[in-house]
C-alpha positions in Angstrom: 135.6 158.4 27.1 136.0 156.9 23.6 136.3 159.2 20.5 133.0 158.9 18.6 134.9 158.7 15.3 137.1 155.6 16.4 136.1 152.0 16.4 136.2 150.3 19.7 136.5 146.7 18.2 135.4 144.3 15.5 132.8 141.3 15.2 134.6 137.9 15.9 131.5 135.8 16.3 128.0 135.5 18.1 124.3 135.2 16.7 121.0 136.6 16.9 120.0 134.5 20.1 123.4 135.1 22.2 124.4 138.4 20.7 127.5 139.4 18.8 131.1 138.7 20.3 133.5 141.7 19.7 137.0 141.9 20.2 138.0 145.2 21.7 140.7 147.3 20.2 140.8 150.1 23.0 141.4 149.7 26.9 138.4 147.6 28.6 137.8 150.6 30.9 136.7 152.8 28.1 133.6 150.7 27.6 131.1 150.2 30.1 128.1 147.6 30.5 125.1 149.3 28.9 127.0 151.4 26.3 125.2 152.3 23.0 127.1 150.8 20.2 126.7 150.8 16.5 127.9 148.3 13.9 127.9 149.2 10.0 128.3 146.0 7.7 127.3 146.3 4.1 123.9 148.0 3.5 122.9 147.5 7.2 123.5 149.4 10.3 123.1 147.4 13.7 122.2 149.3 17.0 122.9 147.5 20.2 123.8 147.5 23.9 126.9 146.1 25.7 125.8 143.6 28.1 128.9 141.9 29.1 132.7 142.2 29.1 135.2 139.3 29.3 138.8 138.9 29.6 140.4 136.3 27.2 143.8 134.9 26.2 145.1 133.1 23.1 146.9 130.9 25.6 146.2 130.4 29.2 149.8 130.5 30.2 149.9 134.3 29.2 147.0 135.1 31.6 148.3 133.0 34.3 151.9 134.5 34.3 152.4 138.0 35.4 154.2 140.0 32.7 155.8 142.8 34.8 159.2 141.1 34.4 159.2 142.0 30.7 159.9 145.0 29.0 157.1 147.9 28.5 157.0 147.4 24.9 156.6 143.6 25.1 153.9 143.9 27.7 151.9 146.2 25.4 152.3 143.6 22.6 151.1 140.9 24.9 148.1 143.0 26.0 147.1 143.8 22.5 147.6 140.3 20.9 147.7 137.3 23.5 145.8 139.0 26.1 142.6 140.8 25.2 139.0 141.7 26.1 135.8 140.9 24.4 132.4 142.3 25.1 128.8 141.1 24.1 126.7 143.3 22.0 122.9 142.5 22.3 121.5 143.6 18.9 118.4 145.5 19.2 117.6 147.3 16.0 118.5 147.3 12.3 118.6 150.2 9.8 118.5 149.5 6.0 121.0 152.1 4.7 120.3 151.0 1.1 122.5 149.4 -1.8 126.0 150.4 -2.4 125.5 150.9 -6.3 124.7 154.7 -6.8 122.1 153.8 -9.4 120.4 151.2 -7.3 120.6 153.7 -4.3 118.8 156.4 -6.1 115.8 154.0 -7.0 115.6 152.7 -3.5 115.6 156.3 -2.0 112.7 157.1 -4.3 110.8 153.9 -3.1 111.6 155.0 0.4 110.0 158.3 -0.1 107.0 156.8 -1.5 106.6 154.6 1.6 107.1 151.3 -0.5 110.4 150.5 1.4 110.8 150.8 5.2 114.4 151.1 6.1 113.8 151.0 9.9 114.8 151.0 12.5 113.4 147.6 12.9 114.0 144.2 14.5 117.5 142.5 13.8 116.7 139.4 11.5 120.5 139.0 10.2 124.0 139.4 11.3 127.0 141.4 10.4 130.1 140.1 8.6 133.2 138.9 10.5 135.5 141.8 11.4 132.8 144.5 10.8 133.8 147.5 13.0 131.8 148.5 16.0 131.8 151.8 17.4 130.1 154.0 20.2 126.9 155.6 19.2 127.1 159.4 18.1 124.5 161.9 18.9 123.2 161.3 15.2 122.7 157.7 16.1 120.8 158.6 19.3 118.7 161.2 17.5 118.0 158.8 14.9 116.5 156.2 17.5 115.2 158.4 20.2 114.1 161.5 18.1 114.9 165.2 18.3 113.2 168.2 19.6 109.5 168.5 18.6 105.9 168.3 19.9 105.6 165.6 22.4 109.3 164.9 22.6 110.6 165.1 26.1 114.1 164.9 27.3 114.1 162.3 30.2 118.0 162.1 30.4 121.2 161.5 28.6 123.4 158.5 27.5 125.6 157.5 30.4 129.0 157.6 28.8 128.6 160.5 26.1 125.8 162.7 27.6 123.6 162.7 24.7 120.1 163.6 25.4 117.7 160.9 25.2 114.0 161.6 24.4 110.5 160.1 25.3 107.8 160.3 22.8 105.0 161.4 25.2 102.4 161.2 22.6 103.1 157.4 22.2 104.0 156.9 25.9 100.3 157.7 26.9 98.7 155.3 24.3 99.5 152.2 26.6 99.7 152.0 30.3 103.3 152.7 31.8 105.1 152.0 35.1 107.9 154.0 37.0 109.9 151.3 39.4 112.7 151.5 41.7 113.6 150.6 45.3 112.9 152.8 48.0 115.4 155.9 48.1 116.1 155.7 44.3 114.4 159.0 43.4 111.1 157.5 42.2 109.2 160.6 43.2 111.6 162.9 41.5 111.3 160.9 38.5 107.5 160.7 38.2 107.4 164.6 38.9 109.6 165.1 35.8 107.6 162.7 33.7 104.2 164.3 34.8 105.7 167.7 34.2 106.8 166.7 30.9 103.2 165.6 30.1 101.8 168.9 31.4 104.0 170.9 29.3 103.4 169.0 26.2 99.8 168.6 27.0 100.1 164.9 25.7 97.2 164.0 28.1 95.1 165.1 31.0 96.8 163.8 34.0 94.9 162.8 37.3 97.4 162.0 40.2 96.4 160.2 43.3 98.9 161.8 45.7 98.9 159.3 48.6 101.8 160.9 50.5 101.3 164.6 49.4 104.5 164.8 47.3 103.3 166.2 44.0 101.2 169.2 44.4 103.0 171.9 46.3 106.8 172.6 47.0 108.5 170.0 49.1 112.0 169.4 50.7 114.8 167.4 49.3 115.8 165.2 52.1 118.9 164.4 50.3 120.3 167.9 49.5 118.3 169.9 52.2 116.9 172.2 49.5 113.4 173.0 48.5 111.8 171.5 45.1 109.1 172.7 43.2 105.7 171.3 43.1 103.7 170.8 40.1 101.2 173.6 40.7 104.3 176.0 41.3 105.4 174.9 37.8 102.3 175.2 36.0 100.0 177.5 38.2 96.5 177.2 37.7 96.8 174.4 35.0 97.1 172.2 37.9 94.2 172.1 40.2 94.7 170.5 43.6 91.9 168.4 45.4 91.7 167.4 49.0 89.4 165.1 50.9 86.6 166.6 53.2 85.4 170.1 53.6 88.0 172.5 55.1 90.7 169.9 54.4 94.2 171.4 54.1 97.3 169.8 52.4 100.5 170.3 54.2 99.3 173.9 55.5 98.1 174.9 51.8 94.5 175.5 50.9 93.6 173.2 48.1 91.6 174.6 45.0 88.5 172.5 45.7 87.6 169.7 48.2 85.7 166.4 47.6 82.9 164.6 49.6 81.6 161.0 48.7 78.0 160.5 49.2 76.9 157.2 50.4 75.3 156.3 47.2 78.6 156.7 45.5 79.6 153.4 47.1 79.0 149.9 45.7 79.2 146.6 47.6 82.2 145.7 45.3 84.2 148.7 46.8 83.7 147.4 50.1 84.8 143.8 49.2 88.1 145.5 48.0 88.9 146.4 51.5 88.5 142.9 52.9 91.9 142.8 54.4 91.8 146.5 55.9 88.4 146.2 57.3 89.2 142.4 58.3 86.1 141.3 56.7 85.1 137.5 56.9 83.9 135.3 53.9 80.3 135.8 55.0 80.7 139.8 54.5 80.1 139.1 50.6 76.9 137.2 51.3 75.6 139.8 53.5 76.6 142.6 51.0 74.6 140.9 48.1 71.7 140.8 50.3 71.9 144.5 51.1 72.0 145.3 47.8 69.0 143.1 46.7 67.1 144.8 49.8 68.1 148.4 49.4 69.3 149.0 45.8 71.7 151.9 45.3 70.9 153.2 48.8 72.0 150.0 50.6 74.8 151.8 52.4 72.7 154.8 53.9 69.7 152.4 54.5 72.1 149.9 56.4 73.6 152.3 58.5 70.2 153.7 59.7 69.7 150.3 61.2 70.5 150.0 64.9 72.5 147.0 66.1 71.2 145.4 69.2 68.1 147.3 69.3 65.3 145.1 71.1 61.8 145.3 72.0 60.2 143.6 74.9 56.8 141.9 75.1 55.3 142.9 78.5 53.0 140.0 78.5 55.6 137.3 78.3 58.7 139.4 79.3 60.7 137.9 76.2 62.8 140.3 74.1 62.9 140.4 70.4 65.0 142.4 67.8 63.1 145.8 67.1 61.9 146.6 63.5 64.8 149.1 63.0 67.5 146.7 64.3 70.3 145.0 62.2 69.1 141.6 63.6 65.5 142.1 62.2 66.8 142.9 58.9 69.1 139.9 58.9 66.2 137.6 59.9 64.1 138.9 57.2 66.7 138.5 54.4 68.1 134.9 55.6 71.3 136.5 56.7 73.3 135.3 59.7 72.6 138.0 62.6 76.1 138.2 64.1 77.7 138.4 60.5 75.3 141.4 59.7 75.8 143.3 63.0 79.8 142.4 62.5 79.5 144.1 59.1 77.6 147.0 60.6 80.4 147.8 63.0 83.3 147.5 60.3 81.3 149.7 57.8 81.0 152.3 60.6 84.7 152.8 60.3 84.0 154.2 56.6 80.6 155.9 57.4 82.4 158.0 60.2 85.0 159.5 57.8 84.8 163.1 57.6 84.8 163.1 53.5 81.9 160.4 53.6 78.4 162.3 53.9 74.7 161.3 53.5 74.6 163.3 50.4 77.3 165.3 49.0 76.9 168.9 48.0 78.0 168.3 44.5 79.1 165.5 42.4 82.8 164.6 43.0 83.2 163.1 39.7 81.8 165.9 37.8 84.0 168.2 39.5 87.1 166.5 38.3 86.0 165.5 34.8 85.0 169.2 34.1 88.7 170.4 34.9 90.2 167.3 33.0 88.2 168.0 30.1 89.0 171.8 30.0 92.7 171.6 29.9 93.6 171.3 33.5 95.3 168.5 35.4 94.1 167.3 38.8 96.3 166.2 41.9 94.1 164.5 44.5 96.2 164.8 47.8 94.9 162.6 50.6 96.3 164.9 53.4 95.7 163.2 56.8 94.0 160.2 55.0 97.3 158.7 53.9 96.6 155.0 54.9 95.7 152.1 52.8 91.9 152.2 53.6 91.3 155.7 52.6 93.7 155.2 49.5 91.9 152.1 48.1 88.6 153.2 48.7 88.8 156.6 47.3 90.9 156.2 44.3 89.0 153.0 43.3 85.3 154.8 43.6 86.5 157.8 41.5 88.4 156.0 39.0 85.5 153.5 38.4 83.0 156.4 37.7 85.6 158.5 35.7 86.2 155.7 33.6 82.6 155.3 33.0 82.4 158.9 31.8 85.2 158.4 29.4 83.6 155.2 28.0 80.3 157.0 27.3 82.3 159.8 25.5 84.3 157.3 23.5 80.9 155.3 22.5 79.3 158.6 21.4 82.6 159.5 19.4 82.5 156.2 17.5 78.9 155.9 17.0 77.6 159.7 16.6 80.7 161.4 15.3 81.4 163.5 18.4 85.0 164.8 19.2 87.1 162.1 20.8 87.8 162.6 24.6 90.9 164.1 25.8 93.6 161.3 26.6 93.6 160.7 30.3 96.4 159.1 32.2 95.8 158.2 35.9 98.9 158.1 38.1 98.8 155.7 41.2 101.3 155.3 43.9 101.7 152.1 45.8 100.4 150.2 42.7 100.9 146.9 44.3 98.1 147.5 46.7 95.5 148.3 43.8 96.9 145.9 41.2 98.1 142.6 43.3 96.8 139.1 42.0 94.0 139.4 44.5 92.5 142.5 43.4 93.7 143.2 39.8 90.7 141.6 38.4 88.1 143.8 40.5 89.5 147.1 40.7 88.9 149.9 37.9 92.6 150.0 37.6 93.0 146.4 36.7 90.4 146.9 34.0 92.1 150.0 32.5 95.6 148.3 32.4 94.1 145.7 30.4 92.2 147.9 27.8 95.4 149.3 26.0 93.8 152.8 25.8 90.5 151.5 24.1 88.7 154.2 25.8 91.5 156.9 25.9 92.4 156.2 29.5 95.8 154.7 30.6 97.7 154.3 33.8 100.9 155.5 35.4 101.8 153.0 38.1 104.6 154.0 40.6 105.9 151.3 42.8 109.0 150.0 44.8 107.6 146.3 44.6 106.7 145.6 41.0 106.8 141.7 42.0 103.7 142.4 44.1 101.6 143.5 40.8 99.8 140.9 39.0 101.9 139.5 35.8 99.1 139.9 33.5 99.0 143.6 34.5 102.7 144.0 34.1 102.8 142.5 31.0 100.4 145.2 29.7 102.4 147.9 30.6 104.0 149.6 27.3 106.8 151.7 29.0 108.7 150.9 32.1 111.2 153.3 33.6 113.0 151.6 36.1 115.7 152.4 38.8 118.0 150.1 40.7 116.2 147.3 42.1 117.8 144.7 44.5 115.3 141.9 44.7 115.6 139.3 42.1 111.8 138.9 42.0 111.1 142.5 41.3 113.8 142.7 38.5 112.0 139.6 37.1 108.7 141.5 37.2 109.9 144.6 35.5 111.2 142.4 32.6 108.0 140.5 32.2 106.8 140.1 28.7 110.0 141.9 27.0 112.4 140.5 24.7 116.0 140.1 25.8 115.1 139.6 29.4 118.3 137.7 30.3 120.6 140.3 28.6 118.7 143.1 30.4 118.8 141.3 33.9 122.4 142.0 34.8 122.2 145.7 33.5 119.1 146.4 35.6 120.6 145.0 38.7 124.0 147.0 38.2 122.5 150.4 37.9 123.6 153.2 40.5 121.1 153.6 43.2 120.4 157.3 42.2 119.9 159.0 38.8 120.6 155.9 36.6 117.4 154.4 35.0 116.5 151.8 32.4 114.1 152.6 29.8 112.4 149.6 28.4 109.1 148.5 26.5 106.9 149.8 23.7 107.5 153.5 24.3 111.0 153.5 23.2 112.5 151.7 20.2 115.2 150.1 22.3 115.9 149.7 25.9 118.7 151.9 27.1 120.0 152.9 30.5 120.2 156.6 31.0 121.5 159.1 33.5 118.0 160.8 34.3 117.7 164.7 34.4 118.0 166.5 37.7 114.7 168.1 39.3 116.6 171.6 39.8 116.3 175.1 38.5 117.4 174.2 35.0 114.4 171.8 34.7 112.1 174.2 36.2 113.2 176.7 33.6 112.8 174.3 30.6 109.3 173.5 31.9 108.2 177.1 31.9 110.0 177.5 28.5 112.9 179.5 29.2 115.3 177.2 27.7 115.6 174.5 24.8 114.3 171.1 25.9 118.0 169.5 25.3 120.1 169.8 28.4 123.1 168.6 26.4 124.3 167.8 23.2 125.4 170.8 21.1 123.4 172.7 18.2 120.7 171.0 16.4 121.9 169.3 13.3 120.6 170.3 9.8 118.0 168.1 7.8 120.6 167.4 5.1 123.1 166.1 7.9 120.6 163.7 9.0 119.8 162.7 5.5 123.6 161.9 4.9 123.5 159.7 8.1 120.6 157.7 7.3 121.5 157.1 3.7 125.5 157.2 3.9 
C-alpha cells in the first residue's frame, strides 16, 4: 500500500477526452486499476480513477534486453529512468480551492459562504499543469466526495486499497429509480439485503419488496459459508411486515403477518396480455379480451369464467345441436368473436382462475392492506412462497404495483392542488427485472411507467437482475444509481453503462472486478464512479443496523470541522 502522504507520480500529458497520463514514481504493483487518486494543481484539486497502467521505455532496446547481468545499482537506475510505468487517470471531479493570494482568498471564502461561488466538486473542464503531483486519495478526500456520517448516509463499502468507508446518500438514492446488477453467484441478494436494510434503518423511504425466491424476509442459509444469515424482519422486527399469497399460506415454514387474495375484479385485460408468453396466447387473444371488456365491463373475468365451453342444446324436432345460451361459443357468436379463439382463451384463463390466491371476491382489499402499512411507517415484503414461477410473479406484481401507483398518484395530486402532506416516498424492489422490463413489456407494465417518471409521484424502483442486457435500453438510461458486481457478458456490461459519461474508461474496470465482494458504484446517486469492497452481511452489520455501533466499519475517528475546512480551502 502507498503512503497517503507520498506522491505516486506526476502528470506528463493527456487531456479531458482521453484522461491524464501519469509517470509513476513508485513500483507499479503499488497501484491498481480503479484506485482513487488526487492531483493538486494551482487552485484546483482533481479527483479521478486509475483506468490503465502501461509499461514504457525511453528506448525499446532497454525493454528488449534483460538487465540481470548488470549490477543491482545500475538495474535500479534503469528501472527508474529508462524503464518506467505510466498510468491513465480518468478525471471525474474538480474542486476549486480558491486563489493563492491571501487577500483574494478571504474574499473568495466569503462569497462561498454566501453561496455566490460554487467550489464544487463539479465536472472537470480544464487540465492540471505538467509535472503536477498525483497522490492516492486520503480519507479526507473520500469523505469530501462521498460524505460523512449523518442522516441518510449509509456505508456501502470501502475503497479497495486503503479501506476508507464509502457512503451512499440514501435520501438522494431514492429520488430516482436504481439498479443492483451482477452475474449469478456474485452476491446480489446479500448486496440487496444491505441496501434495503440501510433504507429501513434511515427511513429514507417505504420499501415494498416483491420477493420472488423468498430470500429477504426470514433467516436464510449462506450457501458459501454454511452459516445462517438474518432476514430483514429479524433485523427490524415489526417494522417489516411479511405478506404471502393465499389464505393459510406459509413462507419457508414461517407464518406471514398477513395474506393476500386477488379478486377477479382486480384484473384488467392488459394484465392478461402481459402473460402472452407464459399462457401461450395467440394474436387473436387481444381481440377476444377487448370484446370481453366491452361486453362485461370491469366484471369481464368473472362473467367470462361463468360461461361453459362446449355446452350445447339440441332441437328435438330437427335433431340439430347449437351452442347453449351460457356457452362460450354463444357469447362469441353474439360479439363477432371467433368461437375457437374464445374457447382457447377460456381454457388458458382457467390456469389463473384456479390459483388458490385468486377468488371471486376477496375478503379485503389487498392494495389497501399493503398501502396502510407503507403509509404508517412499515415496510412490506411480499413472499411468493410456492408460487415462485414467472406467471405468478408477472401477474401479481404488476396488478398490485399498478393499483399502488394509482394510490400514490392521487395522494400526490392532492398534495399539489390541495396542500395535503406529501406521500411517503416509496421504493419498489423487483427481482428478475428483465422479465418485467424487457423491450416487449416495458411500455405496458406499471414498472416501465414508474421507471420513466423520475419520482414524479414519489415512487421509484430498485431493479435487481443478473441480465441487464435484457432490460429495455430506455429504462436502463433512466436508472439513477447503479450498483454492479462482476459481469462476464459484454452486452450486460454495455447495458449497465448505458447513458453514462466515461463508458469506455469504466468498461474494463467493471469486467475485472472480483467475482465476490467488489462492486462498482455508478450514476446519479454518487458524485463519481468508484469500485468498492462491499460490506459483509455479518454480525457486525447486524449490530450496526440495530444501532449498537457506528456506521463506519473502518477509517478511524471522525475528523473535526476545522480539519475539513483546512482540507477544503488549503
